[in-house]
N, C-alpha and C positions, 0 to 999 in steps of 0.2 A: 399336338393340338394346340388348337388354336383354342380361344373361350369363346366357346359360346354366347353371343347374347340369351340366350335362356340363361346362364349365366348369374346374367347380373342381380340385385336385391333391386325393387319395383323405389324409385324416394316417393313418400306423397311431396307430391306441388303445392305449395302453402298460394298461390296465387299468387301475381306480379310480376314471378318470372316469365323471361319474351318466351311464347314458345321455335322452338325448332324454325330456323331458313331454307327455303330450299334448297342451299348448301350443306346446307347441315344434314335434312333430311335424304340425301343423295345417298354417301355411303353408307348409311344404316340399313340406309332400303332397299342397297343393292344385298344383301344376310341376310335377307328374310327372299324363303319361294311362296309365289304364286300374289301378294298379299298390292290391293293399290292404295296411291298414295288419291288425294281425291283436297281437290286444292287445295294443297297441300295445312290440314287438320286436322283430316283421321285420315285414318287406314282399317281399309277392310275388305273380307277373304270368304270369299264362300269353302263351306269343304261340304262334298261328297260324301254323302254315305250309301251299306242302301236301301233303310226306311226310315221309320216313323221309332222306331225301338229305339233305334242306334244312329237317331239324330239326338235323339233327350240321354240316352248314353251318353257318349258327347259332350254335351252341355253340365252334364251329372259330373264325368274329367276335370270338365273349366275347373266348374264352381268353388271346391274344394282350395288350386289355386290365384284365384285370383281375390279370395276371401286372407289365403294367404297373404301374398303382394298385399293389400286391399286398394288392387286395379282392380275394376269392374269393367268388362267392356261387355254394349250394349248389343243384345242375343234378338237372330230373328231366328228361330224355327220353323219349319215344315215338312214334309213327308219328306223324308232325303236327301235336303240340307242343314245347318247352324252358316250362316250369313253374320260372324263374326267382324264391328266397328267399332275403337278402339281410337281418342279420344281425349286428353286430357279439357275436363271439362271445364275447371276453374280460370285457365286461359285461353281455352277457344281453338284450343291449335296444338299440338306436338309434344312431346319432350319424350328421352329419353326413354323412358320409365315405360310409355307405348310401348316403344320393340324391346325390348325387353316381355313384356304383358305378350307382345306377338308373337313374340318366339316357346315362347314358353305352352303356351291355346299348341303351336304345332308340336313343340313336343310330345302335349299329350295330345295329338290325337294319335303319336306313330300306337303302331302294340299295345291294345289293353294290360 
């Protein structure tokens, strides 16, 4: 089986790194399901859950992954939904690590 994006380790961006171009984003984006690329700068996905408690529980599954990877998404939590926003703030754009983190979040959404 091919390596999943989720199997890669996020690499801290030190700034000064150019963000990925649309051409570089396309093959990475194709490996993710349901994630939208906004303005070639952000990854966004809305996860639907049964209720508030499940939404918060999902955030609690994302948190240790984000902390371990030192790559922290912006999370919007409401009843029955968690919306995730990922980008590399230092360069105001996307790096490969954003795609790795997106895949890790997808994995966290799976069976608990």
